[in-house]
C-alpha positions in Angstrom: -50.2 159.6 31.3 -49.6 157.8 27.9 -46.5 156.1 26.7 -44.9 158.5 23.9 -44.3 156.2 21.1 -44.1 159.1 18.5 -41.5 161.9 18.5 -43.3 164.6 20.2 -43.8 167.6 17.9 -45.4 171.1 18.8 -45.1 173.7 15.8 -42.3 176.1 16.4 -40.6 174.1 18.7 -37.7 171.1 19.3 -38.1 168.5 21.9 -36.2 166.1 24.4 -37.6 163.7 25.9 -37.0 160.4 27.8 -40.6 158.0 28.5 -40.6 155.8 32.0 -38.6 152.5 31.9 -41.1 150.7 33.7 -43.1 147.7 33.0 -47.1 147.4 32.3 -49.2 150.2 31.5 -47.5 152.7 33.6 -46.8 155.3 31.2 -45.3 158.9 31.1 -41.8 160.5 31.3 -40.1 164.1 31.4 -39.5 166.1 28.4 -38.0 169.7 27.1 -39.4 171.7 24.5 -37.1 174.5 23.3 -38.6 177.3 21.0 -36.9 177.2 17.1 -34.7 180.3 17.4 -32.9 179.1 20.9 -29.4 177.4 20.4 -29.3 174.1 22.4 -27.1 170.8 22.7 -28.1 167.6 24.2 -26.3 167.4 27.7 -24.7 164.1 29.3 -23.8 165.5 32.6 -26.4 163.4 34.5 -26.4 160.7 32.4 -24.6 158.5 34.8 -28.1 158.5 37.0 -30.8 156.0 36.6 -33.7 158.8 37.0 -36.5 160.3 34.9 -34.4 163.4 33.8 -33.9 165.0 30.4 -31.0 168.0 30.3 -30.0 170.7 27.6 -27.1 173.1 27.2 -28.5 176.3 26.2 -27.0 179.4 24.6 -29.3 182.2 24.2 -27.9 186.2 23.9 -26.2 186.4 26.9 -27.7 183.3 28.8 -25.4 179.9 28.9 -26.9 177.3 30.9 -28.0 173.8 31.7 -31.9 173.2 31.7 -33.0 169.9 33.3 -36.2 168.3 33.6 -36.8 166.2 36.4 -39.7 164.2 37.8 -38.9 162.1 40.9 -41.7 159.6 41.8 -43.5 159.9 45.5 -42.2 156.7 46.4 -38.6 157.1 44.9 -35.8 159.0 47.4 -35.0 162.6 45.7 -31.6 162.0 44.1 -29.0 164.7 46.2 -26.3 163.7 43.2 -28.2 165.9 40.9 -27.2 168.7 42.2 -23.4 167.8 43.4 -22.9 166.8 39.5 -24.7 170.0 38.6 -22.3 172.1 41.2 -19.4 170.2 40.0 -20.1 171.2 36.5 -19.0 174.9 37.3 -22.0 176.0 35.1 -25.0 177.7 35.8 -28.4 176.0 35.5 -32.4 175.4 36.2 -34.0 172.0 37.3 -37.6 172.0 36.9 -40.1 169.4 37.6 -42.2 167.8 40.3 -39.8 166.8 42.6 -42.6 165.4 45.0 -40.3 166.8 48.0 -42.4 168.7 51.0 -40.4 170.9 53.0 -41.3 174.0 54.9 -38.4 175.9 53.3 -40.2 176.2 50.0 -43.7 176.8 51.7 -45.2 173.3 52.0 -47.2 172.5 55.1 -44.8 169.6 56.5 -41.4 168.4 56.3 -40.9 164.6 55.2 -38.2 162.2 54.1 -37.6 164.1 50.2 -38.2 167.5 51.9 -35.2 166.8 54.3 -33.1 165.6 51.3 -34.2 168.9 49.7 -33.4 171.1 52.5 -29.7 169.4 52.5 -29.4 170.7 48.9 -30.0 174.0 49.3 -28.0 174.1 52.3 -24.8 171.9 50.8 -24.8 173.3 47.3 -25.2 176.5 45.4 -28.8 175.8 44.5 -31.7 178.0 45.6 -35.5 177.4 44.8 -37.1 180.4 42.7 -40.6 180.5 44.5 -39.2 181.7 47.7 -41.3 184.6 47.9 -44.7 182.8 46.5 -46.4 180.1 48.1 -48.9 179.1 46.1 -50.5 175.8 45.8 -49.1 173.8 42.6 -50.9 170.4 43.3 -54.4 169.7 44.2 -55.3 165.8 44.8 -58.4 164.5 42.7 -59.1 161.7 45.3 -58.8 163.8 48.5 -60.3 167.3 48.0 -58.6 168.3 51.5 -54.9 167.9 50.3 -53.2 170.4 48.1 -49.2 171.2 48.2 -46.2 172.5 46.9 -44.6 169.9 44.5 -43.5 171.8 41.2 -40.3 173.7 41.8 -37.5 175.7 39.8 -34.4 174.9 41.8 -31.6 176.8 40.2 -28.1 177.9 40.9 -27.3 181.5 42.0 -26.3 183.0 38.6 -29.9 182.3 36.9 -31.4 183.6 40.3 -29.6 186.9 40.0 -31.8 187.1 36.4 -35.1 185.9 37.6 -37.8 188.7 36.7 -40.7 186.9 38.1 -42.2 183.7 39.2 -45.9 182.5 39.0 -48.1 179.6 39.4 -50.7 179.4 36.2 -54.3 178.6 37.8 -56.3 178.0 34.7 -59.5 175.2 34.9 -59.2 174.5 31.1 -56.0 172.6 32.3 -56.7 168.9 32.8 -54.4 168.1 35.2 -54.0 167.9 39.1 -51.1 169.8 38.8 -50.6 173.4 37.5 -47.7 174.9 35.4 -45.3 176.9 37.1 -43.8 180.0 34.9 -40.7 181.9 35.6 -39.1 185.0 33.2 -35.4 185.5 33.1 -33.8 189.0 32.0 -31.7 187.8 28.9 -30.8 191.6 28.7 -29.5 193.5 31.7 -26.9 193.6 34.0 -28.1 191.8 36.8 -27.0 194.7 39.3 -28.5 197.6 38.0 -32.3 198.0 38.5 -34.8 200.5 36.9 -36.1 203.3 39.6 -38.9 205.9 39.9 -38.2 210.0 39.1 -37.4 211.2 42.4 -34.9 213.8 43.4 -31.0 212.9 42.9 -29.4 213.9 46.4 -26.3 212.1 45.2 -25.8 215.1 42.8 -27.1 217.9 45.2 -24.9 220.9 45.3 -25.4 221.3 49.2 -23.4 224.6 49.3 -25.9 225.8 46.5 -29.0 224.8 48.9 -27.5 226.6 51.9 -26.6 229.7 50.0 -30.0 229.9 48.1 -31.9 229.5 51.7 -29.6 232.4 53.0 -30.4 234.6 50.3 -34.0 233.6 50.9 -33.8 234.6 54.8 -32.3 237.4 54.1 -35.0 239.4 52.4 -37.6 238.1 55.0 -35.6 238.5 58.6 -38.1 241.4 59.7 -41.2 239.8 58.6 -39.9 236.3 60.6 -38.5 238.0 63.6 -41.9 239.4 65.1 -43.9 236.3 63.5 -45.2 233.8 66.2 -47.9 232.1 64.1 -46.9 228.4 63.5 -48.6 227.9 60.6 -47.3 230.7 58.5 -43.4 230.1 60.2 -43.9 226.4 58.9 -45.2 227.6 55.6 -42.3 229.7 55.0 -40.1 227.5 55.9 -41.2 224.7 53.8 -41.7 226.7 50.9 -37.9 227.9 51.4 -36.9 224.1 51.0 -38.3 223.5 48.2 -37.4 226.7 46.2 -34.0 225.9 47.4 -34.2 222.3 46.0 -35.3 223.5 42.7 -31.9 225.0 41.7 -29.6 223.1 43.9 -31.2 219.2 43.3 -31.2 217.3 40.4 -34.1 215.4 39.3 -33.8 211.7 38.3 -35.3 210.6 35.0 -37.8 207.8 35.2 -35.7 206.1 32.3 -32.6 206.2 34.8 -31.6 202.7 35.1 -28.7 201.9 38.0 -25.4 204.3 38.9 -23.4 205.1 35.8 -19.6 204.2 36.6 -16.9 206.5 37.9 -15.4 208.9 35.9 -12.0 207.3 36.0 -13.4 203.8 35.1 -15.1 205.6 32.1 -11.8 207.0 30.9 -10.0 203.6 31.3 -12.8 202.4 29.1 -12.5 204.9 26.5 -8.6 204.2 26.6 -9.4 200.8 25.9 -11.7 201.4 23.0 -9.1 203.7 21.4 -6.4 200.6 21.6 -9.1 198.0 20.6 -9.9 200.2 17.2 -6.0 200.3 16.4 -5.3 196.5 17.0 -8.5 195.4 15.2 -8.6 197.4 12.3 -8.6 195.9 9.3 -6.4 197.8 7.2 -3.8 198.1 10.0 -3.9 194.7 11.3 -0.6 193.3 12.5 0.9 196.8 12.7 -0.2 197.2 16.5 0.0 193.9 17.8 2.9 195.4 20.1 -0.3 197.1 22.1 -1.9 193.9 22.9 -0.2 193.2 26.5 -1.5 196.9 26.9 -4.8 196.2 26.1 -5.4 192.9 27.9 -3.8 194.7 30.8 -6.5 197.4 30.8 -9.0 195.2 30.3 -8.2 193.5 33.8 -7.6 196.5 35.4 -10.8 197.8 34.2 -12.7 194.5 35.7 -10.8 195.0 39.3 -12.0 198.8 39.0 -15.7 197.8 38.8 -15.6 195.1 41.5 -14.1 197.7 44.0 -16.9 200.7 42.7 -19.5 197.7 43.3 -18.3 196.5 46.6 -17.6 199.8 48.0 -21.3 201.2 46.7 -22.5 198.1 48.5 -20.6 198.9 51.6 -22.0 202.4 51.6 -25.3 201.1 51.2 -25.1 199.2 54.4 -23.4 202.0 56.5 -26.4 204.2 55.4 -29.1 202.1 56.7 -27.3 201.9 59.8 -26.6 199.0 62.1 -30.5 197.7 62.2 -30.0 196.6 58.4 -32.7 193.6 58.8 -35.5 196.0 59.9 -34.8 198.7 57.6 -37.0 199.2 54.5 -34.1 200.5 52.1 -32.5 197.0 52.8 -35.5 194.9 52.0 -36.2 197.1 49.2 -33.0 196.6 47.9 -33.3 192.4 48.5 -36.7 192.1 47.0 -35.2 193.9 44.1 -32.8 190.7 43.7 -35.4 188.2 44.7 -37.8 189.6 41.7 -37.5 193.0 39.7 -41.5 193.3 40.1 -41.5 195.1 43.3 -44.3 197.5 42.5 -47.3 197.1 44.4 -49.8 196.1 42.3 -52.8 195.4 43.9 -55.5 192.8 42.1 -58.8 193.7 42.1 -60.3 194.0 45.7 -63.2 192.2 47.4 -64.8 193.9 50.5 -68.4 192.9 51.8 -69.6 191.7 48.2 -68.4 194.0 46.3 -65.1 194.6 43.9 -63.2 197.5 43.4 -60.9 197.5 40.6 -59.9 201.0 39.9 -57.0 202.6 41.9 -59.2 205.1 43.4 -61.8 202.9 44.5 -59.4 200.5 45.8 -57.9 203.9 48.1 -61.7 204.4 49.3 -62.1 200.7 50.6 -58.8 200.7 52.2 -59.8 203.9 53.8 -62.9 203.1 55.0 -61.1 199.7 56.8 -58.6 201.9 58.7 -61.3 204.6 59.4 -63.1 201.7 61.9 -59.6 200.7 63.0 -58.8 204.1 64.0 -62.0 204.7 66.1 -62.7 204.3 69.9 -64.3 201.1 70.7 -68.0 201.2 72.8 -68.0 202.8 76.4 -68.3 199.7 78.6 -67.7 201.3 82.3 -69.8 204.3 81.4 -69.0 206.0 85.5 -65.3 205.1 84.7 -65.5 207.1 81.5 -67.4 210.2 83.0 -64.7 210.6 85.6 -62.1 210.5 83.3 -63.6 212.6 80.9 -63.9 215.7 83.6 -60.8 215.1 84.9 -59.1 215.7 81.7 -61.5 218.8 80.8 -61.0 220.3 84.4 -57.1 220.0 83.8 -56.9 221.5 80.5 -59.2 224.3 81.5 -57.2 225.1 84.6 -54.5 227.7 84.9 -51.9 225.1 85.8 -51.8 223.7 82.0 -51.3 227.3 80.8 -48.1 227.6 82.6 -45.1 229.2 80.8 -42.2 227.1 79.1 -39.6 226.7 81.7 -36.1 227.6 80.4 -35.2 224.0 81.2 -37.4 223.0 78.5 -36.6 225.6 75.6 -34.7 224.2 73.1 -31.5 225.9 71.3 -30.2 226.1 68.1 -27.1 223.8 68.7 -29.6 221.0 70.2 -31.6 221.4 66.6 -28.4 220.9 64.9 -27.2 217.8 67.0 -30.7 216.2 66.4 -31.2 216.9 62.7 -27.7 215.6 62.5 -28.8 212.4 63.8 -31.8 211.8 61.3 -32.0 209.1 59.2 -31.3 210.1 55.4 -33.4 207.5 53.9 -36.6 208.4 55.5 -39.2 208.9 52.8 -40.8 212.6 53.5 -45.0 212.8 54.5 -47.3 215.5 52.6 -44.8 218.7 52.8 -42.6 216.3 50.7 -39.6 217.9 53.0 -36.9 215.1 53.6 -34.5 214.3 56.4 -31.8 214.9 54.0 -33.0 218.3 53.7 -32.8 219.0 57.3 -29.6 218.1 57.4 -28.3 220.5 55.2 -30.2 223.5 56.4 -28.3 226.7 56.6 -27.7 228.8 60.0 -30.7 231.3 59.4 -33.2 227.9 58.4 -31.8 226.3 61.5 -32.4 229.3 63.6 -36.1 229.5 61.9 -36.5 225.8 63.1 -35.5 226.3 66.6 -37.8 229.2 66.7 -40.8 226.7 65.1 -39.8 224.1 67.7 -39.9 226.5 70.7 -43.5 228.1 69.8 -44.8 224.7 69.7 -43.6 223.7 72.9 -44.5 226.9 74.7 -48.3 227.2 73.0 -48.8 223.8 72.4 -49.5 224.2 68.8 -48.6 222.2 65.6 -48.6 223.1 62.1 -51.7 221.1 60.3 -49.3 219.5 57.8 -47.8 217.6 60.8 -50.9 216.0 61.9 -51.9 214.4 58.2 -50.1 211.1 56.8 -49.7 209.7 53.6 -50.4 205.7 53.8 -49.4 203.3 51.7 -51.1 199.6 52.0 -48.5 196.6 51.8 -49.3 192.9 52.4 -49.0 191.4 55.8 -47.9 188.2 53.9 -46.0 187.7 50.7 -48.2 188.4 47.6 -50.9 190.8 47.3 -54.1 189.3 48.1 -57.8 190.5 46.8 -59.3 190.8 50.6 -58.2 194.4 51.6 -58.2 193.6 55.1 -54.7 191.4 54.2 -52.9 194.7 54.2 -51.3 196.6 56.7 -50.7 200.7 56.7 -47.1 202.3 56.4 -47.9 206.1 57.3 -45.8 208.9 56.0 -45.8 212.0 58.4 -44.2 215.4 58.2 -40.5 215.2 58.5 -40.4 218.7 60.1 -43.2 217.6 62.8 -40.9 214.5 63.7 -38.2 216.8 64.5 -40.4 218.5 67.3 -41.7 215.1 68.2 -38.3 214.5 69.2 -37.8 217.0 71.8 -40.8 216.4 73.3 -40.2 212.7 73.7 -37.0 212.9 75.0 -38.3 215.5 77.4 -41.1 213.0 78.4 -39.0 210.2 78.4 -36.3 211.5 80.8 -39.4 212.4 83.3 -40.8 209.0 83.2 -37.0 207.4 84.0 -36.2 209.9 86.2 -39.2 209.5 88.5 -39.3 205.5 88.0 -43.0 205.7 86.8 -42.8 203.1 84.0 -42.9 199.3 85.6 -39.8 197.3 86.0 -41.3 194.7 83.7 -41.8 196.8 80.6 -38.9 196.2 78.2 -40.3 198.1 75.2 -39.1 201.5 74.1 -36.4 202.0 76.7 -32.8 202.7 76.9 -30.6 199.8 77.5 -33.6 197.5 77.8 -34.9 195.2 74.7 -36.6 191.8 74.1 -33.9 190.0 75.0 -34.3 191.0 78.8 -38.2 189.2 78.4 -36.8 186.2 76.7 -34.0 185.4 78.6 -36.0 186.1 82.4 -38.8 183.6 80.6 -36.4 181.0 79.6 -34.5 181.1 82.8 -37.7 180.8 84.5 -39.0 178.0 82.8 -35.8 176.1 82.6 -35.2 176.7 86.5 -38.8 175.3 87.2 -38.2 172.3 85.0 -34.8 171.6 86.9 -36.8 171.5 90.0 -39.1 168.8 88.1 -42.2 171.6 88.8 -44.5 172.6 86.3 -44.7 176.7 84.9 -48.1 177.6 83.5 -47.7 180.6 81.1 -50.2 182.5 79.5 -50.0 184.7 76.5 -52.3 187.7 76.1 -53.3 189.4 72.9 -55.0 192.9 73.0 -56.7 193.6 69.8 -55.2 196.6 68.0 -53.9 197.8 71.0 -51.7 200.8 69.3 -54.5 201.6 67.2 -57.3 201.6 69.9 -55.7 204.0 72.6 -58.6 205.9 74.3 -57.0 209.5 73.7 -58.8 210.9 76.9 -57.8 207.8 79.1 -54.3 208.5 77.8 -54.2 212.1 79.0 -55.8 211.1 81.9 -52.5 208.9 83.2 -50.5 211.5 82.0 -51.8 214.0 84.6 -52.1 211.4 87.1 -48.2 210.7 86.9 -47.6 214.6 87.2 -46.2 215.2 83.5 -45.2 218.7 83.0 -48.1 220.8 82.1 -46.5 222.0 78.6 -46.2 218.2 77.7 -49.5 217.3 78.5 -50.9 220.2 76.5 -48.8 219.4 73.6 -49.9 215.7 73.5 -53.8 216.8 73.4 -52.9 219.1 70.4 -50.9 216.3 68.8 -53.3 213.8 69.1 -56.4 216.0 67.7 -57.5 216.6 64.7 -55.6 214.0 62.6 -56.1 212.6 59.6 -55.1 210.3 57.2 -55.1 210.0 53.3 -54.4 206.2 51.5 -52.4 206.4 48.4 -52.9 203.6 45.6 -50.5 204.3 42.2 -51.5 208.1 41.8 -55.0 208.0 43.4 -55.4 209.3 47.0 -58.5 208.6 49.0 -60.6 211.6 50.8 -59.1 212.7 54.1 -60.5 210.6 57.0 -60.1 211.8 60.8 -58.2 209.3 63.5 -60.1 209.8 66.8 -58.5 207.1 68.5 -54.9 205.0 68.7 -51.0 206.8 68.6 -50.2 207.8 65.4 -48.1 205.1 63.3 -44.5 206.4 62.6 -44.8 208.9 64.8 -41.5 209.4 67.2 -43.7 210.1 70.1 -45.7 207.2 70.2 -44.1 204.2 71.7 -43.6 206.4 74.9 -47.3 207.6 74.8 -48.2 203.7 74.3 -45.7 202.7 77.3 -48.2 205.3 79.3 -51.0 204.3 78.4 -50.4 200.5 79.2 -48.3 201.1 82.2 -51.1 200.4 84.8 -51.8 197.2 83.2 -52.4 194.3 85.8 -49.2 192.5 87.0 -48.0 189.6 89.2 -46.3 190.5 91.8 -45.7 187.4 94.0 -43.5 187.6 96.9 -43.0 184.0 96.7 -41.5 183.9 93.5 -44.2 181.8 91.9 -45.5 184.2 89.7 -44.2 186.6 87.3 -45.1 189.1 84.5 -43.3 190.1 81.5 -44.3 193.0 79.3 -42.9 194.3 75.8 -45.0 197.2 74.6 -48.4 195.1 74.3 -46.4 191.6 74.2 -47.6 190.2 77.6 -46.9 187.2 79.4 -47.6 185.9 82.8 -46.4 182.6 84.3 -46.8 180.7 87.6 -44.6 177.7 88.6 -46.3 174.7 90.7 -46.2 171.2 92.1 -49.7 171.1 91.9 -51.7 173.8 90.2 -54.2 174.7 93.2 -52.6 177.9 94.4 -51.5 179.2 91.3 -54.6 178.6 89.6 -56.7 180.7 92.2 -54.0 183.5 91.6 -54.1 183.2 87.9 -58.2 183.4 88.2 -57.9 186.5 90.2 -55.5 188.0 87.7 -57.8 187.3 84.6 -60.6 188.8 86.4 -58.5 192.2 87.3 -57.5 192.1 83.3 -61.0 192.1 82.5 -61.7 195.1 84.8 -58.6 196.6 83.5 -59.8 196.4 79.8 -63.5 197.8 80.3 -62.2 200.6 82.0 -59.6 201.7 78.9 -61.9 200.5 76.1 -59.8 197.8 75.1 -60.5 194.8 73.9 -59.1 191.1 74.5 -60.0 187.8 72.8 -59.7 184.7 75.0 -59.5 182.5 71.1 -56.5 184.9 70.2 -54.6 184.5 74.0 -53.3 181.1 74.7 -51.8 179.3 77.7 -48.9 176.7 77.7 -47.8 174.3 80.4 -43.6 173.8 80.7 -42.7 170.3 82.0 -40.4 167.4 81.2 -43.5 165.0 82.4 -45.7 163.5 79.6 -48.7 163.8 81.5 -51.5 166.6 80.6 -53.8 168.5 83.0 -56.7 169.3 82.2 -57.0 173.4 83.0 -59.8 175.6 82.2 -59.1 179.2 82.1 -61.4 181.8 81.4 -61.2 185.6 80.0 -64.8 187.3 79.7 -66.7 184.0 79.9 -64.5 182.1 76.9 -62.0 179.4 77.3 -58.1 180.4 76.4 -57.1 177.7 74.3 -53.9 175.5 74.9 -51.0 175.7 73.0 -48.1 173.5 72.7 -45.8 175.8 70.9 -46.6 179.3 71.8 -45.0 182.4 70.3 -43.5 185.4 72.0 -41.4 188.2 70.8 -40.6 186.3 67.8 -39.6 182.7 69.5 -41.3 179.6 69.2 -41.3 177.9 72.5 -41.9 174.6 73.5 -43.8 172.5 76.2 -40.1 170.7 77.0 -38.3 174.3 76.1 -35.8 172.0 73.8 -36.2 175.2 71.1 -36.3 172.7 68.4 -39.5 173.9 66.4 -37.7 177.3 66.8 -34.5 176.2 65.3 -36.4 174.4 62.3 -38.2 177.7 61.6 -35.0 179.5 61.9 -33.4 176.9 59.0 -36.1 177.6 57.1 -35.9 181.4 57.2 -32.0 181.2 56.7 -32.2 178.8 53.6 -34.2 181.5 52.3 -31.8 184.1 52.9 -28.8 182.3 51.7 -30.5 182.7 48.5 -29.6 186.3 48.4 -26.0 185.5 49.1 -26.1 182.9 46.4 -27.5 185.3 44.1 -25.0 188.1 44.7 -22.0 185.9 44.9 -22.1 185.1 41.3 -19.2 186.8 39.3 -22.0 189.1 37.5 -22.5 191.0 40.6 -18.8 191.4 40.8 -18.9 192.0 44.6 -15.6 191.2 46.5 -15.6 188.7 49.7 -15.7 191.4 52.0 -18.8 192.7 50.9 -20.3 189.3 50.6 -19.5 188.7 54.3 -20.9 192.0 55.3 -24.3 191.1 53.6 -24.0 187.8 55.3 -23.8 189.1 59.0 -27.0 191.5 58.2 -29.1 189.1 56.4 -28.3 185.7 58.0 -25.9 185.9 60.9 -28.5 188.5 62.6 -31.3 186.0 62.5 -29.4 183.4 64.2 -27.8 185.9 66.8 -31.6 186.4 68.3 -31.5 183.2 70.0 -28.3 183.8 71.9 -30.6 184.3 75.3 -30.9 179.9 75.2 -27.6 178.8 74.2 -27.1 177.6 77.7 -30.2 175.0 76.8 -30.2 174.5 73.2 -28.5 171.1 72.4 -25.4 170.9 70.5 -27.0 169.2 67.4 -29.5 171.8 67.2 -26.5 174.5 67.5 -25.0 172.5 64.8 -27.7 172.8 62.2 -27.1 176.5 62.6 -23.3 176.2 62.2 -24.0 174.5 58.9 -26.1 177.4 57.4 -23.0 179.7 58.4 -20.5 177.0 56.8 -22.8 176.8 53.4 -22.4 180.9 53.6 -18.9 180.6 53.7 -18.5 177.9 50.8 -20.8 180.6 48.6 -18.8 183.3 49.5 -15.4 182.1 49.7 -15.4 179.2 47.1 -12.7 177.1 49.1 -11.4 173.8 47.1 -13.4 170.6 48.2 -12.9 169.1 51.3 -11.5 172.5 53.0 -11.6 172.3 56.7 -14.6 174.9 57.2 -13.3 175.2 61.2 -9.4 176.4 59.8 -11.6 178.5 57.1 -13.7 180.5 59.8 -10.2 181.3 62.0 -8.4 182.3 58.6 -11.8 184.5 57.8 -12.0 186.0 61.2 -15.7 184.4 61.6 -16.7 183.2 65.0 -18.4 179.6 65.1 -21.8 180.0 65.9 -21.8 178.4 69.5 -18.7 180.7 70.5 -20.3 183.7 69.0 -23.9 183.0 70.4 -22.0 182.8 74.2 -20.0 185.5 73.9 -23.1 187.5 73.1 -25.3 186.2 76.1 -22.0 187.4 78.0 -21.7 190.9 76.9 -25.5 191.4 77.2 -26.0 190.2 80.7 -22.5 192.5 81.7 -24.4 195.3 80.1 -27.5 194.9 81.6 -25.8 194.6 85.0 -24.0 197.6 84.3 -27.0 199.5 83.5 -28.7 198.2 86.6 -31.6 196.7 84.3 -34.2 195.6 87.1 -35.3 192.1 85.1 -31.6 191.0 84.9 -30.6 191.8 88.0 -33.4 190.1 89.7 -32.7 187.4 87.6 -29.1 186.6 88.7 -29.9 187.3 92.5 -32.9 184.5 92.2 -30.9 182.1 90.7 -28.0 182.7 92.8 -30.1 182.1 95.8 -32.3 179.4 94.5 -29.3 177.3 93.2 -26.9 177.9 95.8 -25.6 174.8 97.2 -27.8 172.6 94.5 -26.3 170.0 92.4 -24.3 171.0 89.3 -26.9 168.6 87.5 -30.1 170.9 88.3 -28.1 174.2 87.6 -26.9 172.8 84.5 -30.5 172.5 83.1 -30.9 176.6 83.3 -30.0 178.9 81.2 -28.0 180.9 83.1 -25.5 178.2 84.2 -23.4 178.9 81.2 -22.5 182.6 82.9 -21.6 180.7 86.1 -18.1 182.9 85.9 -19.7 185.8 84.6 -22.5 186.7 87.0 
């Protein structure tokens, strides 16, 4: 850095700069460079602050905002007053520079003093970080090659955030600096609420009566042929082609240049009226003649604005309603959110590098992805040959026996009414498979088409046959983390299969699930993919048992297991063997065998498809029946059932934890050692793998003394983990949930960015719509910790409350010093602590009503174990806050 003694000049640019006011040779400063065609004036909003800052006010096309360059030295406290003054100015702004503020909220490795201040800024003001989707390093230390961090940031108002097109860190070895430049592009033309979309069918403009009429016409001319046909392939082919033919005349296509949704006709008519008035009032030749129409002109303008706000709010509400109650887990919701964060949402894979080779074209990228998935969807090697042969023999004998060819009982046959009911519940936004038949088309079938679909379902069930197109999947690869990596193993597949095939799957799944539940064939410890069960069963059980152990001044040893690629490595013959052992109805076993055989997939990159590749192992991703099949396969995994209530197991799909409570570890370690040996045998028998280093163990205790415990799996040590993660929750050895609350705070700050963006006036969304978005986007992740409300400290609950406070300020824009507790009451919003407690009460009441075995056991053991104990001891447990409810 050098002291700038001369005016900084670059051809085509003006400059505003401020040199560092320090003695000695310590030079440097801050500057802004403005292209000559951009109009600006110097600003003095921050002039009262003695900081290294320069600021200007920019007016360019449709953009009016403050631009601030701010350098904060590493030994100086970050000034929150910068954002306080900017917030009070009521102007949009963008602050850029090296803030020397490290916080996990913007992707840093840790949170330090200035980082905590920055977190406060993001919570307290209408400020967002533009890098919330890109955690690329911006600083590389010359003196310490091991140290790198994110120090350079754009912090802007929600209005600027809504115009963000892209953000990137520019890594260029020719730049002689330990800092990398950061760049953001803003949209200076388009309305931020509109987004370009790709060509597809416009279902909102579909003429469904015409669609049904065309289907009836097609079926009427082919009734005789269809009536006597029992070939699943030809029937499915006719069914699909008839839908395509009806769609061609009844569903228009959206053009690739279409941007957003046009305004409704009644609003366009109002705009035309206002334009006509404008021509009269402001016509040079008739100036002054129509001044009496100005009030009407202004009134129309106000009315148009109100109608547009209502229209956009209604559109956003319809969108939230369409994607259902599980907003945060739905793809359409995150597509919309990612469009808001940045308009560059189209997959743009870089040159991929794998095993020393580069793959540049879409075709080559598709093939390398295909090669990786082919290895994933293949069986693990045989370990126990004798067991393997026994399984294969029993399955072959069953499939060749008469018992597997029994006729379909009337109890299992499907009626047209049940088909209508099933397709009526389908998600209209699910993408189609290779046959390009969407759920929304199935929901609008004519009576004859429904009858044919019913016939297809029954033939599939009775003959245990599936159409070939149902077994083909179209796969798109998406990054496991944000950003597109050059390593193809850093991507995960999203599979699209036939919606028609999924309808058949739903009936088989319903019959199979009913059989398993009615006969109590699934272990009570399994909470995954079961009616009236959820992750909260296991989280509450685990938290209560650990808290009980700590209250008794004992210790709790927990082992968290990780089965490698469990869903993708299910051994097909092994699964069928277990279904046979469970005496599952023969038509279901036979159907599942057909469902799993001869499957294939293709990878799609851009407009290129890989060659088809076979799938020889695993339950198909995206298939309706796959979760139930996996539950059957993992059902006999070793489970602790200790009568002394000192050892437990919990299972959610393939997430397994086993725990033991003790004062002295001797007996528990013997139990655990036997359990691990049983686990090794089970894994070997069923062709699954589990690496010790991917598993972990933790010891929960209030004591500080650590123990040297050795746990081995396949002769390898299982590592100790102070902060284990289970079902999305980060636990800690003292059971304070402080690490998880910190993570939750970081996640919520990022999600609040979206609220700040869409609350800007340019989006024209009303308060109730913004609150619906807050509930879906932010409050939903806060709600997930309700199981621990009984033991989370009030100071940590206050962190979550402040997140809600920030959202309320952003949405309702109350005057300064407004009592936010009163605002919550006025707007009908429950405070965080009361809401979490209510959720826990409602959850336990529902669980007990539906005879949830885990929660019933938890309640009974709590009552027995703490009856007559001191309130002080019981109050340390998760269930104490429910004393009056259970």
